C-alpha positions in Angstrom: 13.8 -18.8 0.6 10.5 -21.0 0.7 11.8 -22.4 4.2 11.9 -19.0 5.4 8.7 -17.8 3.8 6.7 -20.6 5.6 7.9 -19.4 8.7 5.8 -16.4 8.2 2.6 -16.2 9.4 -0.2 -14.5 7.2 -0.7 -12.1 10.4 2.7 -11.0 10.0 1.9 -10.3 6.3 -1.3 -8.5 7.0 0.6 -6.2 9.4 3.0 -4.7 7.0 1.5 -4.7 3.7 -2.3 -3.8 2.6 -4.2 -5.3 -0.1 -7.3 -4.5 -1.9 -9.3 -1.9 -3.8 -7.7 1.6 -4.0 -10.8 2.8 -1.3 -10.1 -0.4 0.8 -6.5 0.7 1.4 -7.1 4.2 2.0 -9.9 2.5 4.9 -6.5 0.8 6.0 -4.1 3.8 6.0 -6.5 6.3 7.9 -5.8 5.2 11.3 -2.1 5.9 10.4 -2.9 9.2 9.0 -5.1 10.2 12.2 -2.3 9.4 14.3 -0.2 11.9 12.5 2.0 9.8 9.8 3.8 12.1 8.0 5.2 9.5 5.2 4.6 6.4 3.3 5.9 4.4 0.7 3.4 3.4 -2.0 3.9 0.9 -4.6 1.5 -1.4 -6.5 3.9 -5.0 -6.0 1.5 -6.5 -8.7 3.8 -4.5 -11.3 6.6 -5.2 -9.6 6.6 -9.3 -9.6 4.6 -9.3 -13.3 7.7 -6.6 -14.7 10.4 -7.3 -12.3 10.4 -3.2 -12.7 10.0 -0.9 -9.6 9.3 1.7 -11.8 6.2 0.1 -12.9 5.2 -0.7 -9.0 5.4 3.0 -8.8 3.6 4.5 -11.8 0.6 1.7 -11.3 -2.9 3.5 -11.9 -3.8 2.0 -8.8 -1.5 4.0 -6.7 -2.7 6.8 -8.5 -6.3 6.0 -7.4 -5.1 5.3 -4.1 -3.3 8.9 -3.7 -6.3 10.6 -4.7 -8.7 8.7 -2.7 -6.7 9.4 0.4 -6.2 12.9 -0.7 -10.0 13.3 -1.0 -10.8 11.9 2.4 -7.9 14.1 3.9 -7.8 17.4 1.9 -6.3 19.6 4.9 -4.1 17.3 5.9 -2.2 15.9 2.5 
């Protein structure tokens, strides 16, 4: 697994995952919202990695804060 992971560039990872504070992740999402995205899966993988439980990743306060931020910025869309 580590050999495969070593073949993935940091740029490829950045293209598929958003990271940062809820506000900075909302900034990263905004172009997709502006383009018309209708569905997205949001999870805090720190909870998943530390506990092994996907429900922890979904129920994170960071996820709730991100959703609140996105809704605040897009009240007529979401």
